[in-house]
C-alpha positions as CSV (number, residue, x, y, z in Angstrom):
1,M,0.0,0.0,0.0
2,R,1.2,3.4,-0.8
3,V,1.5,5.8,2.0
4,K,2.9,9.4,2.8
5,M,4.3,9.8,6.2
6,N,2.9,12.6,8.6
7,K,5.8,11.7,11.1
8,T,9.3,10.3,11.0
9,S,9.0,6.7,12.0
10,A,12.0,4.3,12.7
11,G,11.9,0.7,13.8
12,P,13.0,-2.9,12.8
13,A,11.3,-2.2,9.5
14,G,13.5,0.8,8.6
15,V,13.5,4.5,8.7
16,F,10.5,6.3,7.2
17,M,11.0,10.1,6.9
18,I,8.2,12.7,7.1
19,R,6.7,13.9,3.8
20,N,8.1,11.1,1.9
21,E,6.1,8.3,0.1
22,Y,6.6,4.6,0.6
23,D,5.2,1.3,-0.8
24,L,4.6,-0.8,2.3
25,P,3.0,-4.1,3.1
26,D,-0.7,-3.6,3.8
27,E,-0.6,-4.7,7.5
28,F,2.3,-2.4,8.3
29,A,0.8,0.6,6.4
30,E,-2.4,0.1,8.2
31,Q,-0.5,0.2,11.5
32,L,1.1,3.5,10.6
33,I,-2.3,4.9,9.4
34,Q,-4.0,4.1,12.6
35,A,-1.2,5.7,14.6
36,D,-1.6,9.0,12.6
37,A,2.0,8.4,11.3
38,A,1.0,8.1,7.7
39,V,-1.9,8.6,5.1
40,S,-2.8,6.3,2.6
41,L,-2.4,7.4,-1.0
42,E,-4.5,4.5,-2.3
43,P,-7.9,5.4,-3.9
44,K,-10.7,5.1,-1.4
45,P,-13.3,2.6,-2.5
46,V,-16.5,4.1,-4.0
47,S,-19.6,2.6,-2.1
48,V,-22.3,1.8,-4.7
49,E,-25.7,1.9,-3.3
50,P,-28.0,-0.9,-4.4
51,D,-31.0,0.1,-6.4
52,R,-33.8,0.7,-4.3
53,E,-36.5,-1.9,-4.5
54,E,-39.0,0.2,-2.7
55,D,-42.1,1.3,-4.7
56,P,-41.5,5.1,-5.5
57,D,-45.3,5.7,-4.9
58,S,-44.6,4.9,-1.2
59,E,-42.6,8.0,-0.6
60,L,-43.1,11.5,0.4
61,N,-41.1,14.3,-1.5
62,H,-40.1,17.3,0.7
63,V,-40.6,20.3,-1.7
64,G,-39.6,23.0,0.9
65,G,-41.3,25.3,3.1
66,G,-42.6,22.7,5.3
67,Y,-44.7,21.1,2.2
68,Y,-44.5,17.6,1.2
69,E,-45.8,16.2,-2.2
70,L,-47.6,12.9,-2.4
71,P,-47.1,10.6,-5.2
72,N,-50.4,11.7,-6.7
73,G,-49.0,15.2,-6.8
74,E,-51.1,16.6,-4.0
75,R,-49.1,19.1,-1.7
76,I,-49.7,19.0,2.0
77,K,-48.1,21.3,4.7
78,G,-46.6,19.6,7.8
79,K,-44.9,16.2,7.9
80,E,-47.3,14.5,10.4
81,K,-50.2,15.5,8.1
82,A,-48.5,14.4,4.8
83,E,-47.4,11.1,6.5
84,K,-51.0,10.3,7.3
85,A,-52.3,11.5,3.9
86,L,-49.6,9.2,2.5
87,A,-50.8,6.3,4.6
88,D,-54.5,7.0,3.4
89,Y,-53.3,7.2,-0.1
90,L,-51.5,3.9,-0.1
91,E,-54.5,2.2,1.7
92,E,-56.8,3.5,-1.2
93,K,-54.3,2.3,-3.9
94,A,-54.0,-1.3,-2.2
95,E,-57.9,-1.3,-2.1
96,E,-58.1,-0.3,-5.9
97,E,-55.5,-2.9,-6.8
98,A,-57.3,-5.5,-4.9
99,A,-60.7,-4.7,-6.6
100,E,-59.1,-4.7,-10.0
101,Q,-57.6,-8.3,-9.3
102,E,-61.0,-9.5,-8.2
103,G,-62.4,-8.1,-11.3
104,D,-59.8,-9.9,-13.4
105,E,-60.6,-13.2,-11.9
106,E,-64.3,-13.1,-12.8
């Protein structure tokens, strides 16, 4: 692992001077980094968030000024009121889908 020294360090592994860069074994480099004697020059891994599997219709969208937009476009002021309205909306939507499925089965 490539590191840049913050402090001069000396030991059985050798002398490592401040502001110099060194290629060191990963375990030793990690010890120096944890002791704040060095910083890693390796690129940091980029975390990739998995795709959200949640239904986008089950979310509130904060549009500013204390207003929230429901998936149907309705705007409501106040988070608690908006959350209640969202729950009601989702319940209605589920009932409609259930009714559609019953109609399809006949």
